[in-house]
C-alpha positions as CSV (number, residue, x, y, z in Angstrom):
1,M,-0.1,0.0,0.3
2,R,1.1,3.5,-0.6
3,D,2.5,5.7,1.8
4,L,-0.5,6.9,3.9
5,A,-1.1,10.5,5.8
6,R,-3.5,11.4,8.4
7,H,-7.1,11.9,7.0
8,D,-6.6,9.7,4.0
9,L,-9.6,7.7,3.3
10,L,-10.1,3.8,3.1
11,T,-12.2,1.7,1.9
12,V,-12.6,-1.6,3.7
13,V,-13.0,-4.9,2.1
14,P,-16.7,-5.7,3.2
15,A,-15.6,-9.4,3.6
16,A,-13.0,-8.3,6.5
17,W,-15.4,-6.2,8.3
18,G,-17.6,-8.8,9.9
19,P,-14.6,-10.7,11.3
20,L,-13.1,-7.2,12.4
21,L,-16.1,-6.3,14.4
22,A,-16.5,-9.7,16.0
23,Q,-13.2,-8.8,17.7
24,R,-14.7,-5.8,18.9
25,P,-17.4,-6.9,21.4
26,D,-17.4,-3.2,22.8
27,L,-19.3,-2.3,19.7
28,D,-22.0,-4.6,19.4
29,G,-25.3,-2.9,18.6
30,I,-24.0,0.3,17.9
31,P,-26.2,0.9,14.6
32,H,-24.9,1.8,11.4
33,L,-21.8,-0.3,12.1
34,A,-22.5,-3.8,10.9
35,D,-23.1,-2.5,7.5
36,W,-20.7,0.1,7.4
37,A,-18.6,-1.5,4.5
38,A,-21.3,-2.9,2.8
39,R,-22.6,0.5,2.1
40,G,-19.0,1.7,0.6
41,W,-18.6,4.0,3.6
42,P,-14.9,4.3,4.4
43,V,-12.8,4.7,7.3
44,I,-10.2,7.6,8.0
45,V,-6.7,7.1,8.6
46,R,-5.8,8.7,12.1
47,R,-2.6,9.5,14.1
48,R,-0.8,6.0,15.4
49,V,-0.7,5.9,19.3
50,P,2.3,4.9,21.2
51,G,2.9,1.1,21.3
52,E,0.3,0.2,18.2
53,D,1.3,-2.5,15.8
54,G,3.5,-0.6,13.1
55,A,2.3,-3.4,10.8
56,L,-1.3,-2.6,10.9
57,V,-3.0,0.6,9.5
58,P,-4.5,2.9,11.9
59,A,-7.8,4.0,11.2
60,G,-11.2,5.1,12.6
61,L,-14.7,6.6,12.3
62,P,-17.0,9.0,14.1
63,L,-20.7,8.5,14.8
64,P,-22.9,11.3,14.5
65,P,-23.8,13.5,17.5
66,S,-27.4,11.6,17.9
67,L,-25.3,8.6,18.8
68,G,-22.8,10.7,21.2
69,K,-19.8,11.6,18.7
70,R,-18.0,8.7,20.0
71,R,-15.0,8.3,17.9
72,I,-13.8,4.5,16.9
73,G,-10.4,3.6,16.6
74,F,-9.4,0.4,14.5
75,A,-5.8,-1.3,13.7
76,L,-6.5,-2.9,10.3
77,P,-4.3,-5.3,8.4
78,P,-3.5,-3.7,5.1
79,A,-5.0,-6.6,3.1
80,A,-8.4,-5.3,4.5
81,V,-8.1,-1.8,3.0
82,R,-8.3,0.0,0.0
83,P,-6.8,3.5,-0.7
84,R,-9.7,5.8,-1.5
85,S,-9.7,9.3,-2.9
86,G,-10.5,12.0,-0.4
87,L,-13.5,14.6,-0.9
88,T,-12.8,17.8,-2.0
89,L,-15.0,21.0,-0.9
90,A,-16.4,21.4,-4.5
91,E,-17.6,17.6,-4.0
92,A,-19.1,18.0,-0.5
93,R,-20.8,21.1,-0.7
94,A,-24.0,19.9,-1.5
95,A,-24.1,18.6,1.9
96,A,-23.4,21.8,3.9
97,P,-25.9,24.1,5.1
98,A,-27.8,26.9,2.8
99,T,-25.9,29.5,5.7
100,W,-22.5,27.9,4.6
101,Q,-22.8,28.2,0.9
102,P,-21.7,31.9,0.2
103,T,-18.3,31.4,2.4
104,L,-17.9,28.0,0.6
105,D,-18.2,30.0,-2.5
106,A,-15.6,32.2,-1.5
107,L,-13.4,29.2,0.0
108,L,-13.0,27.6,-3.6
109,A,-12.5,31.2,-5.2
110,H,-9.6,31.9,-2.9
111,G,-8.2,28.0,-3.5
112,A,-8.5,28.5,-7.2
113,V,-6.3,32.1,-7.0
114,H,-3.7,30.4,-5.4
115,G,-4.3,27.1,-7.2
116,R,-5.0,25.2,-4.3
117,V,-8.1,22.3,-4.1
118,P,-9.0,22.0,-0.3
119,R,-10.5,18.5,0.9
120,V,-12.6,18.3,3.5
121,F,-12.4,16.3,6.7
122,G,-14.6,16.5,10.0
123,S,-18.4,16.9,10.0
124,L,-19.0,17.8,6.4
125,L,-17.0,14.7,5.2
126,W,-19.0,12.3,7.0
127,Q,-22.4,14.0,6.4
128,A,-21.4,13.8,2.8
129,L,-20.3,10.5,2.4
130,T,-23.2,8.7,4.8
131,G,-26.2,11.2,4.7
132,L,-26.1,10.6,8.2
133,P,-26.6,13.9,10.3
134,Y,-23.4,14.8,11.6
135,L,-23.4,18.6,11.1
136,S,-25.1,20.6,13.8
137,A,-25.1,24.8,14.5
138,S,-22.1,24.3,16.4
139,S,-20.0,22.2,13.7
140,D,-16.9,23.8,12.3
141,L,-15.6,23.4,8.8
142,D,-12.5,21.4,8.8
143,L,-10.2,21.9,5.6
144,L,-7.1,20.3,4.6
145,W,-5.2,22.6,2.0
146,P,-1.9,21.1,0.1
147,G,1.0,23.3,0.8
148,P,2.9,25.1,0.1
149,V,1.2,28.4,0.8
150,G,2.3,31.9,0.8
151,P,1.4,34.7,3.4
152,A,-1.1,36.0,1.0
153,F,-3.3,32.6,0.9
154,L,-2.9,32.7,4.8
155,A,-3.9,36.2,5.1
156,G,-6.9,35.7,2.9
157,L,-8.0,32.5,4.8
158,A,-7.9,34.3,8.3
159,D,-10.3,37.3,6.6
160,L,-12.7,34.4,5.2
161,A,-12.6,33.0,8.7
162,A,-13.3,36.1,10.2
163,Q,-16.7,36.6,8.4
164,A,-17.7,33.1,8.1
165,P,-20.9,31.5,10.0
166,M,-19.3,28.7,11.2
167,G,-15.8,27.9,12.5
168,L,-13.0,27.9,10.0
169,D,-10.5,25.3,11.2
170,G,-8.2,23.1,9.3
171,E,-4.3,22.2,8.2
172,I,-1.8,22.9,5.9
173,G,-0.2,19.5,4.2
174,L,3.7,19.2,4.0
175,A,5.2,17.3,1.2
176,D,6.5,14.3,4.0
177,G,2.9,13.7,5.1
178,F,3.0,15.7,8.4
179,A,0.7,19.0,8.6
180,V,0.2,22.0,10.5
181,N,-2.8,23.7,11.9
182,W,-3.3,26.8,9.4
183,R,-4.3,29.4,12.2
184,E,-1.2,28.7,14.2
185,L,1.1,29.1,11.0
186,Q,-0.5,32.3,10.2
187,A,0.1,33.7,13.7
188,A,3.7,32.6,14.3
189,G,6.7,34.4,13.8
190,P,9.7,33.2,11.9
191,G,11.5,32.5,15.1
192,D,8.6,30.5,16.5
193,T,8.3,26.8,16.6
194,I,4.7,25.0,15.1
195,L,3.3,21.4,16.0
196,A,3.2,19.5,13.3
197,K,1.2,16.2,13.0
198,G,2.1,13.1,11.3
199,L,1.0,9.4,10.9
200,G,3.4,8.2,13.6
201,R,4.3,11.2,15.6
202,L,4.2,14.9,16.5
203,E,7.1,17.2,16.0
204,L,7.8,20.7,16.8
205,R,9.5,22.2,13.9
206,P,10.9,26.0,13.5
207,V,8.7,28.2,11.5
208,S,12.0,29.0,9.8
209,A,12.8,25.3,8.8
210,L,9.2,25.0,7.0
211,R,10.0,27.3,4.2
212,G,9.9,26.0,1.0
213,A,7.9,23.1,2.3
214,V,4.4,24.8,3.6
215,L,5.4,28.4,3.1
216,T,6.6,30.3,0.5
217,P,8.4,34.0,0.5
218,A,6.0,36.7,0.1
219,A,5.2,38.3,-3.5
């Protein structure tokens, strides 16, 4: 399997799903789980926790708010999963509330100006994929933007966030599979460090070392 990063989507082979659930009696009777894979609903790659078997794929799925928003983690054999394309904001927007649509238009336009196509994760992703009610009045919009990006991109994103009817959260992806929070990056000075999240670990990285990987010079 290709290298994986946090937020990547995986399709679970339906024949493998039942045996996997049979090993998890704590999940008995939870709605939607038994036929999750048969419906073609994916799991998402998560950060590996200390002590986890490195030969297994760390993945998970969240339950909707009506079921307590529980996050269910799995460690899956590589043969049980297949890579799946992520969902772009343009592909997911039909599942978003009407009040979000002007902001989504602005975000898509902002991405187009800077040559960046955002992927969704969080509540909008799961509502778009499953049709289950994940979004609520307090939901944020979580976006993963591919780097590198420049100061003008970050400043524009901050302006859009200040006017948005929802919280606008998310990350900038690095070429090595790590990602950094865009708000933290936008607020950091040249001498600061910022937390980078990878599949297997967290790292504090100097902002100066991120130039070229996630930041491009100001125009």
